[in-house]
N, CA, C and O atoms as a DFTB+ gen file, in Angstrom:
752 C
 N C O
     1  1     -68.218      42.705     144.145
     2  2     -66.919      43.301     144.327
     3  2     -65.818      42.309     143.954
     4  3     -64.826      42.680     143.326
     5  1     -65.997      41.063     144.338
     6  2     -64.987      40.061     144.058
     7  2     -64.877      39.830     142.552
     8  3     -63.777      39.635     142.036
     9  1     -66.008      39.850     141.843
    10  2     -65.995      39.664     140.389
    11  2     -65.247      40.797     139.711
    12  3     -64.508      40.575     138.753
    13  1     -65.434      41.979     140.195
    14  2     -64.761      43.134     139.592
    15  2     -63.254      43.066     139.822
    16  3     -62.465      43.361     138.924
    17  1     -62.866      42.677     141.028
    18  2     -61.438      42.539     141.330
    19  2     -60.816      41.450     140.462
    20  3     -59.698      41.603     139.969
    21  1     -61.550      40.344     140.276
    22  2     -61.034      39.261     139.431
    23  2     -60.889      39.736     137.994
    24  3     -59.883      39.467     137.337
    25  1     -61.908      40.450     137.511
    26  2     -61.849      40.972     136.150
    27  2     -60.668      41.920     135.993
    28  3     -59.950      41.898     134.994
    29  1     -60.495      42.745     137.002
    30  2     -59.400      43.720     136.979
    31  2     -58.045      42.994     136.913
    32  3     -57.167      43.364     136.133
    33  1     -57.896      41.956     137.747
    34  2     -56.647      41.197     137.765
    35  2     -56.426      40.484     136.436
    36  3     -55.314      40.469     135.910
    37  1     -57.486      39.896     135.900
    38  2     -57.366      39.180     134.625
    39  2     -56.956      40.136     133.520
    40  3     -56.082      39.823     132.712
    41  1     -57.591      41.313     133.485
    42  2     -57.234      42.296     132.463
    43  2     -55.792      42.771     132.621
    44  3     -55.078      42.942     131.633
    45  1     -55.371      42.982     133.859
    46  2     -53.993      43.412     134.087
    47  2     -53.010      42.345     133.618
    48  3     -51.989      42.667     133.009
    49  1     -53.316      41.057     133.901
    50  2     -52.450      39.971     133.462
    51  2     -52.407      39.880     131.943
    52  3     -51.345      39.668     131.358
    53  1     -53.579      40.043     131.299
    54  2     -53.617      40.000     129.840
    55  2     -52.785      41.126     129.248
    56  3     -52.069      40.944     128.264
    57  1     -52.894      42.270     129.860
    58  2     -52.108      43.415     129.363
    59  2     -50.616      43.129     129.503
    60  3     -49.833      43.395     128.591
    61  1     -50.238      42.589     130.645
    62  2     -48.819      42.280     130.863
    63  2     -48.331      41.231     129.860
    64  3     -47.214      41.338     129.354
    65  1     -49.163      40.209     129.565
    66  2     -48.772      39.182     128.612
    67  2     -48.621      39.763     127.215
    68  3     -47.700      39.412     126.477
    69  1     -49.549      40.667     126.859
    70  2     -49.442      41.308     125.547
    71  2     -48.162      42.131     125.452
    72  3     -47.505      42.161     124.411
    73  1     -47.829      42.774     126.514
    74  2     -46.604      43.585     126.519
    75  2     -45.390      42.680     126.350
    76  3     -44.463      43.015     125.611
    77  1     -45.390      41.550     127.023
    78  2     -44.256      40.639     126.899
    79  2     -44.169      40.093     125.487
    80  3     -43.076      39.983     124.930
    81  1     -45.331      39.742     124.890
    82  2     -45.316      39.185     123.552
    83  2     -44.811      40.209     122.542
    84  3     -44.008      39.871     121.672
    85  1     -45.249      41.404     122.641
    86  2     -44.850      42.443     121.705
    87  2     -43.532      43.096     122.104
    88  3     -42.938      43.867     121.350
    89  1     -43.114      42.773     123.272
    90  2     -41.902      43.353     123.843
    91  2     -41.934      44.873     123.790
    92  3     -40.914      45.540     123.613
    93  1     -43.111      45.379     123.947
    94  2     -43.251      46.829     124.053
    95  2     -43.475      47.120     125.519
    96  3     -44.313      46.506     126.178
    97  1     -42.750      48.018     125.984
    98  2     -42.859      48.365     127.387
    99  2     -43.841      49.522     127.500
   100  3     -43.657      50.582     126.902
   101  1     -44.901      49.282     128.293
   102  2     -45.844      50.359     128.532
   103  2     -45.540      50.971     129.871
   104  3     -45.023      50.331     130.787
   105  1     -45.864      52.172     129.941
   106  2     -45.600      52.875     131.185
   107  2     -46.752      52.619     132.143
   108  3     -47.865      52.341     131.697
   109  1     -46.521      52.702     133.413
   110  2     -47.568      52.455     134.420
   111  2     -48.761      53.397     134.265
   112  3     -49.875      53.023     134.632
   113  1     -48.570      54.579     133.747
   114  2     -49.670      55.536     133.592
   115  2     -50.706      54.995     132.614
   116  3     -51.907      55.173     132.818
   117  1     -50.245      54.335     131.553
   118  2     -51.171      53.769     130.579
   119  2     -51.983      52.632     131.206
   120  3     -53.182      52.513     130.954
   121  1     -51.340      51.812     132.007
   122  2     -52.040      50.717     132.677
   123  2     -53.110      51.261     133.616
   124  3     -54.197      50.691     133.712
   125  1     -52.820      52.334     134.293
   126  2     -53.796      52.933     135.217
   127  2     -55.001      53.466     134.452
   128  3     -56.131      53.372     134.932
   129  1     -54.771      54.025     133.264
   130  2     -55.884      54.537     132.464
   131  2     -56.802      53.397     132.036
   132  3     -58.024      53.545     132.055
   133  1     -56.230      52.274     131.654
   134  2     -57.031      51.116     131.237
   135  2     -57.863      50.603     132.409
   136  3     -59.044      50.294     132.253
   137  1     -57.239      50.516     133.579
   138  2     -57.941      50.060     134.774
   139  2     -59.056      51.043     135.128
   140  3     -60.141      50.615     135.522
   141  1     -58.814      52.352     134.997
   142  2     -59.835      53.362     135.289
   143  2     -61.014      53.226     134.324
   144  3     -62.169      53.373     134.724
   145  1     -60.711      52.941     133.030
   146  2     -61.784      52.746     132.064
   147  2     -62.673      51.569     132.478
   148  3     -63.899      51.636     132.386
   149  1     -62.030      50.491     132.936
   150  2     -62.781      49.320     133.381
   151  2     -63.644      49.679     134.585
   152  3     -64.811      49.291     134.653
   153  1     -63.075      50.419     135.534
   154  2     -63.831      50.834     136.721
   155  2     -64.990      51.752     136.339
   156  3     -66.072      51.652     136.918
   157  1     -64.778      52.646     135.370
   158  2     -65.834      53.548     134.939
   159  2     -66.986      52.767     134.319
   160  3     -68.150      53.083     134.565
   161  1     -66.678      51.760     133.524
   162  2     -67.729      50.944     132.924
   163  2     -68.543      50.236     134.002
   164  3     -69.768      50.161     133.908
   165  1     -67.887      49.732     134.994
   166  2     -68.620      49.033     136.042
   167  2     -69.453      50.025     136.860
   168  3     -70.532      49.665     137.330
   169  1     -68.996      51.226     137.037
   170  2     -69.784      52.237     137.739
   171  2     -70.992      52.633     136.899
   172  3     -72.080      52.857     137.430
   173  1     -70.797      52.718     135.582
   174  2     -71.915      53.019     134.694
   175  2     -72.966      51.905     134.770
   176  3     -74.168      52.166     134.812
   177  1     -72.485      50.667     134.784
   178  2     -73.402      49.535     134.902
   179  2     -74.162      49.602     136.219
   180  3     -75.361      49.328     136.264
   181  1     -73.462      49.967     137.297
   182  2     -74.105      50.099     138.602
   183  2     -75.192      51.166     138.548
   184  3     -76.300      50.967     139.046
   185  1     -74.864      52.287     137.944
   186  2     -75.826      53.386     137.861
   187  2     -77.035      52.992     137.006
   188  3     -78.173      53.315     137.348
   189  1     -76.785      52.294     135.896
   190  2     -77.899      51.847     135.061
   191  2     -78.805      50.869     135.815
   192  3     -80.029      50.948     135.708
   193  1     -78.214      49.962     136.565
   194  2     -79.001      49.024     137.364
   195  2     -79.798      49.768     138.434
   196  3     -80.959      49.460     138.702
   197  1     -79.138      50.755     139.035
   198  2     -79.823      51.533     140.064
   199  2     -80.984      52.335     139.453
   200  3     -82.047      52.452     140.062
   201  1     -80.777      52.882     138.254
   202  2     -81.842      53.621     137.572
   203  2     -83.008      52.687     137.270
   204  3     -84.167      53.050     137.475
   205  1     -82.702      51.479     136.780
   206  2     -83.761      50.507     136.497
   207  2     -84.544      50.152     137.766
   208  3     -85.771      50.055     137.747
   209  1     -83.812      49.962     138.864
   210  2     -84.461      49.640     140.140
   211  2     -85.346      50.792     140.590
   212  3     -86.465      50.567     141.051
   213  1     -84.865      52.012     140.467
   214  2     -85.658      53.172     140.885
   215  2     -86.899      53.351     140.000
   216  3     -87.969      53.712     140.490
   217  1     -86.747      53.098     138.700
   218  2     -87.899      53.166     137.808
   219  2     -88.956      52.139     138.215
   220  3     -90.149      52.443     138.247
   221  1     -88.512      50.934     138.521
   222  2     -89.412      49.869     138.949
   223  2     -90.102      50.242     140.266
   224  3     -91.310      50.060     140.414
   225  1     -89.318      50.767     141.223
   226  2     -89.888      51.188     142.506
   227  2     -90.908      52.303     142.303
   228  3     -91.951      52.315     142.956
   229  1     -90.619      53.226     141.414
   230  2     -91.541      54.331     141.125
   231  2     -92.836      53.795     140.531
   232  3     -93.927      54.206     140.924
   233  1     -92.707      52.876     139.582
   234  2     -93.899      52.316     138.943
   235  2     -94.765      51.579     139.966
   236  3     -95.991      51.682     139.925
   237  1     -94.149      50.849     140.868
   238  2     -94.905      50.140     141.910
   239  2     -95.590      51.123     142.854
   240  3     -96.758      50.949     143.202
   241  1     -94.862      52.146     143.262
   242  2     -95.432      53.143     144.163
   243  2     -96.602      53.864     143.487
   244  3     -97.626      54.125     144.118
   245  1     -96.442      54.180     142.214
   246  2     -97.508      54.846     141.468
   247  2     -98.743      53.943     141.378
   248  3     -99.869      54.398     141.578
   249  1     -98.521      52.672     141.077
   250  2     -99.637      51.721     140.977
   251  2    -100.323      51.553     142.336
   252  3    -101.551      51.504     142.412
   253  1     -99.535      51.465     143.400
   254  2    -100.117      51.352     144.738
   255  2    -100.956      52.581     145.073
   256  3    -102.037      52.465     145.651
   257  1    -100.459      53.744     144.710
   258  2    -101.200      54.988     144.971
   259  2    -102.502      55.022     144.185
   260  3    -103.542      55.407     144.721
   261  1    -102.454      54.624     142.925
   262  2    -103.665      54.602     142.110
   263  2    -104.679      53.603     142.670
   264  3    -105.874      53.896     142.714
   265  1    -104.214      52.432     143.096
   266  2    -105.110      51.430     143.669
   267  2    -105.744      51.939     144.969
   268  3    -106.931      51.724     145.214
   269  1    -104.946      52.609     145.792
   270  2    -105.457      53.174     147.030
   271  2    -106.505      54.239     146.735
   272  3    -107.542      54.300     147.395
   273  1    -106.229      55.075     145.744
   274  2    -107.174      56.130     145.365
   275  2    -108.490      55.518     144.903
   276  3    -109.559      55.984     145.299
   277  1    -108.426      54.475     144.066
   278  2    -109.637      53.814     143.587
   279  2    -110.418      53.188     144.738
   280  3    -111.642      53.298     144.800
   281  1    -109.701      52.533     145.649
   282  2    -110.360      51.889     146.782
   283  2    -111.040      52.917     147.687
   284  3    -112.166      52.702     148.136
   285  1    -110.356      54.035     147.956
   286  2    -110.943      55.077     148.792
   287  2    -112.152      55.715     148.128
   288  3    -113.142      56.014     148.795
   289  1    -112.078      55.926     146.816
   290  2    -113.230      56.470     146.095
   291  2    -114.414      55.508     146.153
   292  3    -115.556      55.932     146.332
   293  1    -114.141      54.225     146.004
   294  2    -115.219      53.228     146.069
   295  2    -115.844      53.193     147.463
   296  3    -117.064      53.102     147.601
   297  1    -114.996      53.267     148.500
   298  2    -115.517      53.279     149.868
   299  2    -116.330      54.535     150.131
   300  3    -117.375      54.472     150.778
   301  1    -115.865      55.670     149.641
   302  2    -116.603      56.927     149.825
   303  2    -117.945      56.863     149.107
   304  3    -118.951      57.341     149.631
   305  1    -117.969      56.280     147.918
   306  2    -119.222      56.138     147.168
   307  2    -120.193      55.229     147.916
   308  3    -121.386      55.524     147.987
   309  1    -119.694      54.126     148.474
   310  2    -120.547      53.220     149.248
   311  2    -121.084      53.928     150.488
   312  3    -122.250      53.761     150.846
   313  1    -120.248      54.706     151.131
   314  2    -120.680      55.443     152.315
   315  2    -121.784      56.431     151.952
   316  3    -122.778      56.539     152.670
   317  1    -121.617      57.150     150.849
   318  2    -122.652      58.092     150.407
   319  2    -123.935      57.358     150.027
   320  3    -125.037      57.803     150.349
   321  1    -123.778      56.236     149.344
   322  2    -124.933      55.495     148.848
   323  2    -125.784      54.947     149.995
   324  3    -127.012      54.950     149.911
   325  1    -125.145      54.482     151.052
   326  2    -125.862      53.817     152.146
   327  2    -125.803      54.593     153.464
   328  3    -125.936      53.998     154.533
   329  1    -125.609      55.897     153.401
   330  2    -125.455      56.705     154.613
   331  2    -126.689      56.678     155.504
   332  3    -126.573      56.856     156.716
   333  1    -127.849      56.463     154.938
   334  2    -129.097      56.521     155.698
   335  2    -129.502      55.160     156.262
   336  3    -130.535      55.055     156.923
   337  1    -128.723      54.138     156.017
   338  2    -129.113      52.775     156.368
   339  2    -129.458      52.618     157.845
   340  3    -130.527      52.098     158.163
   341  1    -128.599      53.044     158.747
   342  2    -128.869      52.832     160.168
   343  2    -130.073      53.655     160.624
   344  3    -130.867      53.187     161.439
   345  1    -130.215      54.867     160.110
   346  2    -131.371      55.691     160.454
   347  2    -132.657      55.036     159.968
   348  3    -133.650      54.983     160.693
   349  1    -132.629      54.539     158.740
   350  2    -133.827      53.911     158.164
   351  2    -134.236      52.683     158.973
   352  3    -135.427      52.451     159.180
   353  1    -133.265      51.897     159.432
   354  2    -133.589      50.714     160.239
   355  2    -134.277      51.112     161.546
   356  3    -135.177      50.417     162.018
   357  1    -133.851      52.222     162.118
   358  2    -134.458      52.678     163.363
   359  2    -135.850      53.272     163.138
   360  3    -136.687      53.237     164.040
   361  1    -136.099      53.805     161.971
   362  2    -137.367      54.467     161.689
   363  2    -138.451      53.467     161.261
   364  3    -139.637      53.791     161.328
   365  1    -138.070      52.262     160.824
   366  2    -139.051      51.272     160.359
   367  2    -140.095      50.909     161.421
   368  3    -141.270      50.789     161.074
   369  1    -139.731      50.728     162.689
   370  2    -140.776      50.471     163.695
   371  2    -141.755      51.640     163.859
   372  3    -142.927      51.428     164.169
   373  1    -141.281      52.863     163.653
   374  2    -142.160      54.030     163.717
   375  2    -143.187      53.960     162.592
   376  3    -144.368      54.238     162.799
   377  1    -142.727      53.587     161.409
   378  2    -143.647      53.432     160.268
   379  2    -144.679      52.351     160.572
   380  3    -145.864      52.521     160.286
   381  1    -144.225      51.233     161.156
   382  2    -145.163      50.155     161.519
   383  2    -146.233      50.670     162.479
   384  3    -147.415      50.366     162.317
   385  1    -145.822      51.444     163.470
   386  2    -146.784      51.970     164.445
   387  2    -147.749      52.964     163.806
   388  3    -148.934      52.982     164.138
   389  1    -147.252      53.777     162.903
   390  2    -148.146      54.700     162.201
   391  2    -149.160      53.935     161.356
   392  3    -150.327      54.322     161.295
   393  1    -148.732      52.861     160.708
   394  2    -149.655      52.043     159.914
   395  2    -150.708      51.389     160.800
   396  3    -151.873      51.294     160.414
   397  1    -150.304      50.937     161.986
   398  2    -151.272      50.348     162.914
   399  2    -152.292      51.401     163.366
   400  3    -153.487      51.125     163.471
   401  1    -151.793      52.609     163.629
   402  2    -152.687      53.691     164.047
   403  2    -153.677      54.029     162.941
   404  3    -154.848      54.292     163.212
   405  1    -153.214      54.023     161.706
   406  2    -154.103      54.324     160.587
   407  2    -155.115      53.203     160.334
   408  3    -156.198      53.452     159.804
   409  1    -154.770      51.989     160.707
   410  2    -155.650      50.843     160.476
   411  2    -156.784      50.755     161.492
   412  3    -157.753      50.030     161.267
   413  1    -156.684      51.470     162.590
   414  2    -157.733      51.390     163.618
   415  2    -158.941      52.241     163.225
   416  3    -158.828      53.243     162.519
   417  1    -160.058      51.812     163.695
   418  2    -161.304      52.554     163.471
   419  2    -161.357      53.721     164.451
   420  3    -161.061      53.565     165.636
   421  1    -161.735      54.879     163.948
   422  2    -161.847      56.060     164.808
   423  2    -163.243      56.650     164.694
   424  3    -163.942      56.456     163.700
   425  1    -163.628      57.366     165.726
   426  2    -164.924      58.061     165.706
   427  2    -164.793      59.302     164.841
   428  3    -163.686      59.746     164.536
   429  1    -165.906      59.845     164.457
   430  2    -165.905      61.033     163.608
   431  2    -165.189      62.196     164.279
   432  3    -164.603      63.036     163.596
   433  1    -165.227      62.256     165.585
   434  2    -164.563      63.359     166.292
   435  2    -163.041      63.248     166.214
   436  3    -162.340      64.252     166.342
   437  1    -162.528      62.040     166.007
   438  2    -161.082      61.818     165.918
   439  2    -160.585      61.783     164.470
   440  3    -159.422      61.466     164.220
   441  1    -161.448      62.101     163.536
   442  2    -161.084      62.033     162.113
   443  2    -159.933      62.987     161.777
   444  3    -159.054      62.632     160.992
   445  1    -159.926      64.174     162.350
   446  2    -158.835      65.122     162.075
   447  2    -157.514      64.616     162.656
   448  3    -156.449      64.838     162.080
   449  1    -157.592      63.937     163.794
   450  2    -156.391      63.343     164.395
   451  2    -155.821      62.267     163.468
   452  3    -154.611      62.199     163.253
   453  1    -156.697      61.433     162.926
   454  2    -156.283      60.382     162.001
   455  2    -155.683      60.993     160.734
   456  3    -154.702      60.482     160.193
   457  1    -156.282      62.096     160.265
   458  2    -155.771      62.780     159.073
   459  2    -154.359      63.294     159.323
   460  3    -153.518      63.219     158.427
   461  1    -154.077      63.813     160.515
   462  2    -152.733      64.288     160.876
   463  2    -151.720      63.151     160.888
   464  3    -150.593      63.309     160.419
   465  1    -152.131      61.994     161.431
   466  2    -151.248      60.817     161.427
   467  2    -150.972      60.381     160.003
   468  3    -149.839      60.027     159.675
   469  1    -151.980      60.399     159.152
   470  2    -151.821      60.000     157.755
   471  2    -150.850      60.936     157.018
   472  3    -150.013      60.485     156.236
   473  1    -150.972      62.229     157.276
   474  2    -150.068      63.198     156.647
   475  2    -148.623      62.978     157.108
   476  3    -147.693      63.039     156.305
   477  1    -148.448      62.725     158.393
   478  2    -147.113      62.455     158.939
   479  2    -146.530      61.193     158.317
   480  3    -145.361      61.154     157.935
   481  1    -147.365      60.163     158.223
   482  2    -146.947      58.892     157.619
   483  2    -146.507      59.107     156.166
   484  3    -145.451      58.621     155.762
   485  1    -147.304      59.824     155.389
   486  2    -146.975      60.067     153.981
   487  2    -145.684      60.871     153.823
   488  3    -144.881      60.585     152.935
   489  1    -145.483      61.871     154.674
   490  2    -144.244      62.653     154.612
   491  2    -143.028      61.784     154.918
   492  3    -141.994      61.882     154.257
   493  1    -143.170      60.946     155.915
   494  2    -142.067      60.058     156.288
   495  2    -141.753      59.069     155.165
   496  3    -140.584      58.850     154.850
   497  1    -142.771      58.474     154.563
   498  2    -142.583      57.529     153.456
   499  2    -141.925      58.232     152.266
   500  3    -141.017      57.676     151.648
   501  1    -142.371      59.442     151.940
   502  2    -141.785      60.194     150.819
   503  2    -140.327      60.563     151.089
   504  3    -139.493      60.493     150.186
   505  1    -140.019      60.949     152.311
   506  2    -138.634      61.287     152.659
   507  2    -137.731      60.069     152.513
   508  3    -136.611      60.183     152.015
   509  1    -138.208      58.910     152.943
   510  2    -137.423      57.682     152.809
   511  2    -137.286      57.272     151.343
   512  3    -136.226      56.802     150.930
   513  1    -138.350      57.448     150.551
   514  2    -138.264      57.130     149.121
   515  2    -137.225      58.009     148.432
   516  3    -136.496      57.542     147.558
   517  1    -137.158      59.274     148.822
   518  2    -136.163      60.182     148.240
   519  2    -134.740      59.729     148.533
   520  3    -133.817      60.044     147.782
   521  1    -134.561      58.998     149.615
   522  2    -133.234      58.485     149.982
   523  2    -132.997      57.072     149.466
   524  3    -131.928      56.503     149.690
   525  1    -133.988      56.497     148.775
   526  2    -133.807      55.179     148.168
   527  2    -134.397      54.034     148.959
   528  3    -134.181      52.874     148.608
   529  1    -135.143      54.329     150.028
   530  2    -135.774      53.267     150.818
   531  2    -137.131      52.969     150.201
   532  3    -137.947      53.869     150.001
   533  1    -137.363      51.690     149.900
   534  2    -138.618      51.277     149.276
   535  2    -139.171      50.046     149.969
   536  3    -138.432      49.232     150.522
   537  1    -140.482      49.932     149.924
   538  2    -141.146      48.756     150.464
   539  2    -140.940      47.599     149.484
   540  3    -140.939      47.792     148.268
   541  1    -140.769      46.411     150.027
   542  2    -140.634      45.216     149.189
   543  2    -142.043      44.761     148.815
   544  3    -142.842      44.417     149.686
   545  1    -142.339      44.762     147.530
   546  2    -143.653      44.358     147.039
   547  2    -143.621      42.860     146.760
   548  3    -142.984      42.412     145.806
   549  1    -144.311      42.090     147.598
   550  2    -144.221      40.636     147.440
   551  2    -145.572      39.931     147.477
   552  3    -145.626      38.717     147.286
   553  1    -146.641      40.638     147.711
   554  2    -147.958      40.016     147.792
   555  2    -148.332      39.409     146.436
   556  3    -148.196      40.052     145.396
   557  1    -148.803      38.166     146.470
   558  2    -149.185      37.394     145.273
   559  2    -148.002      37.148     144.330
   560  3    -148.190      36.931     143.133
   561  1    -146.811      37.183     144.866
   562  2    -145.593      36.903     144.107
   563  2    -145.013      35.576     144.608
   564  3    -145.317      35.154     145.724
   565  1    -144.186      34.919     143.800
   566  2    -143.506      33.714     144.302
   567  2    -142.592      34.075     145.482
   568  3    -141.979      35.142     145.498
   569  1    -142.512      33.193     146.443
   570  2    -141.690      33.413     147.635
   571  2    -140.218      33.515     147.245
   572  3    -139.698      32.663     146.524
   573  1    -139.555      34.560     147.726
   574  2    -138.122      34.772     147.477
   575  2    -137.423      34.855     148.834
   576  3    -137.585      35.845     149.547
   577  1    -136.648      33.832     149.201
   578  2    -136.009      33.831     150.519
   579  2    -134.968      34.942     150.697
   580  3    -134.546      35.218     151.820
   581  1    -134.557      35.573     149.606
   582  2    -133.618      36.688     149.716
   583  2    -134.314      37.959     150.190
   584  3    -133.677      38.841     150.764
   585  1    -135.624      38.053     149.949
   586  2    -136.376      39.265     150.290
   587  2    -137.390      39.046     151.399
   588  3    -137.807      39.996     152.061
   589  1    -137.784      37.806     151.601
   590  2    -138.872      37.515     152.523
   591  2    -138.492      36.416     153.504
   592  3    -137.611      35.591     153.261
   593  1    -139.203      36.451     154.624
   594  2    -139.026      35.412     155.630
   595  2    -140.395      34.772     155.840
   596  3    -141.342      35.436     156.263
   597  1    -140.491      33.488     155.542
   598  2    -141.767      32.784     155.668
   599  2    -141.988      32.433     157.135
   600  3    -141.194      31.721     157.749
   601  1    -143.083      32.949     157.679
   602  2    -143.424      32.691     159.075
   603  2    -144.474      31.583     159.180
   604  3    -144.458      30.764     160.098
   605  1    -145.382      31.591     158.210
   606  2    -146.479      30.627     158.244
   607  2    -146.729      30.079     156.842
   608  3    -146.365      30.683     155.833
   609  1    -147.373      28.893     156.822
   610  2    -147.841      28.307     155.564
   611  2    -149.313      27.963     155.718
   612  3    -149.768      27.565     156.791
   613  1    -150.040      28.123     154.631
   614  2    -151.456      27.821     154.662
   615  2    -151.834      27.158     153.351
   616  3    -151.396      27.566     152.275
   617  1    -152.649      26.137     153.465
   618  2    -153.081      25.439     152.263
   619  2    -154.250      26.210     151.658
   620  3    -155.261      26.464     152.314
   621  1    -154.080      26.579     150.373
   622  2    -155.136      27.316     149.675
   623  2    -155.327      26.705     148.300
   624  3    -154.367      26.369     147.607
   625  1    -156.576      26.571     147.927
   626  2    -156.903      26.000     146.635
   627  2    -156.782      27.038     145.515
   628  3    -156.519      26.690     144.364
   629  1    -156.976      28.308     145.859
   630  2    -157.010      29.355     144.839
   631  2    -155.633      29.895     144.450
   632  3    -155.547      30.788     143.607
   633  1    -154.553      29.376     145.042
   634  2    -153.213      29.854     144.652
   635  2    -152.240      28.690     144.574
   636  3    -152.428      27.652     145.208
   637  1    -151.209      28.885     143.791
   638  2    -150.186      27.860     143.626
   639  2    -149.319      27.765     144.878
   640  3    -149.355      28.631     145.752
   641  1    -148.555      26.707     144.936
   642  2    -147.662      26.500     146.062
   643  2    -146.491      27.496     145.996
   644  3    -145.958      27.772     144.921
   645  1    -146.106      28.024     147.154
   646  2    -144.955      28.924     147.223
   647  2    -145.257      30.366     146.876
   648  3    -144.336      31.136     146.604
   649  1    -146.520      30.753     146.878
   650  2    -146.926      32.125     146.581
   651  2    -147.215      32.849     147.896
   652  3    -147.829      32.285     148.802
   653  1    -146.769      34.093     147.992
   654  2    -147.020      34.900     149.185
   655  2    -148.494      35.284     149.180
   656  3    -148.975      35.932     148.250
   657  1    -149.210      34.875     150.236
   658  2    -150.647      35.153     150.293
   659  2    -150.991      36.238     151.307
   660  3    -152.079      36.812     151.263
   661  1    -150.064      36.519     152.221
   662  2    -150.330      37.572     153.207
   663  2    -148.994      38.120     153.711
   664  3    -148.032      37.380     153.915
   665  1    -148.968      39.449     153.906
   666  2    -147.784      40.096     154.470
   667  2    -148.071      40.381     155.934
   668  3    -148.984      41.140     156.262
   669  1    -147.288      39.769     156.812
   670  2    -147.479      39.970     158.247
   671  2    -146.727      41.200     158.736
   672  3    -147.204      41.904     159.626
   673  1    -145.575      41.461     158.171
   674  2    -144.805      42.683     158.460
   675  2    -144.101      43.087     157.168
   676  3    -143.449      42.265     156.524
   677  1    -144.235      44.337     156.801
   678  2    -143.645      44.819     155.552
   679  2    -142.119      44.749     155.613
   680  3    -141.503      44.941     156.662
   681  1    -141.542      44.468     154.456
   682  2    -140.098      44.468     154.326
   683  2    -139.670      45.704     153.559
   684  3    -140.441      46.250     152.770
   685  1    -138.443      46.146     153.789
   686  2    -137.935      47.346     153.128
   687  2    -136.513      47.091     152.635
   688  3    -135.760      46.303     153.207
   689  1    -136.179      47.785     151.557
   690  2    -134.819      47.714     151.036
   691  2    -134.319      49.125     150.762
   692  3    -135.090      50.034     150.454
   693  1    -133.020      49.278     150.882
   694  2    -132.340      50.536     150.570
   695  2    -131.526      50.281     149.320
   696  3    -130.510      49.587     149.353
   697  1    -131.983      50.849     148.219
   698  2    -131.389      50.634     146.895
   699  2    -131.315      49.145     146.627
   700  3    -132.332      48.546     146.278
   701  1    -130.153      48.518     146.774
   702  2    -130.056      47.079     146.499
   703  2    -129.781      46.251     147.756
   704  3    -129.502      45.056     147.663
   705  1    -129.860      46.879     148.923
   706  2    -129.646      46.171     150.189
   707  2    -130.982      45.976     150.911
   708  3    -131.874      46.823     150.849
   709  1    -131.088      44.862     151.580
   710  2    -132.285      44.583     152.366
   711  2    -132.108      45.199     153.751
   712  3    -131.162      44.873     154.469
   713  1    -133.033      46.099     154.121
   714  2    -133.016      46.651     155.474
   715  2    -133.716      45.698     156.435
   716  3    -133.249      45.436     157.543
   717  1    -134.852      45.190     155.967
   718  2    -135.622      44.254     156.781
   719  2    -136.409      43.363     155.828
   720  3    -137.136      43.866     154.972
   721  1    -136.272      42.048     155.966
   722  2    -137.059      41.173     155.085
   723  2    -138.533      41.222     155.471
   724  3    -138.870      41.453     156.632
   725  1    -139.392      41.007     154.510
   726  2    -140.826      40.964     154.775
   727  2    -141.168      39.639     155.457
   728  3    -140.683      38.581     155.055
   729  1    -142.007      39.708     156.493
   730  2    -142.469      38.489     157.147
   731  2    -143.805      38.134     156.495
   732  3    -144.752      38.919     156.513
   733  1    -143.857      36.926     155.918
   734  2    -145.008      36.594     155.068
   735  2    -145.586      35.221     155.400
   736  3    -144.961      34.384     156.050
   737  1    -146.798      35.041     154.923
   738  2    -147.476      33.745     154.959
   739  2    -147.523      33.266     153.521
   740  3    -147.900      34.023     152.626
   741  1    -147.143      32.016     153.289
   742  2    -147.125      31.495     151.925
   743  2    -148.071      30.308     151.800
   744  3    -148.428      29.667     152.787
   745  1    -148.462      30.036     150.570
   746  2    -149.358      28.907     150.322
   747  2    -148.548      27.628     150.178
   748  3    -147.404      27.635     149.724
   749  1    -149.177      26.534     150.578
   750  2    -148.509      25.222     150.476
   751  2    -148.709      24.614     149.116
   752  3    -148.220      23.516     148.852
């Protein structure tokens, strides 16, 4: 505001000096028109600056909205991808118990009971596979601390050092996440 008032005063003084030099007397109405033109230009400049600011604010708001949309879509995709994770973690001990039941010796009279457990086990494994849950295959593979947890070591002549020689508890993963690492015995 102070700059505009100074400019206005300077212009008025210049106009007055020009009038004195030319000795032409201008009427006050003409001076007011010149001052109004100056004020109009400054208002136009204000409006242009305000338009630029609003354009910038709009662009930022638009970018923020797009970023939020992308982030929400990514979170929704992750939620869909791993929706079964907590359920699968709870079901893993059930699978372990079914495997133990299948590993026991049964009499011929209990063979149909064992067959029912086997069918239940297979259905459960297939349902989990359909959702992306898979067993970690690590037997006779090099030890990978990202997938396995070494519980024991045993010296063996028939295998190299750091090879998984026995699986004590199966490990499972959901797509690319580890649900439970495999507990293994490795060779020294």
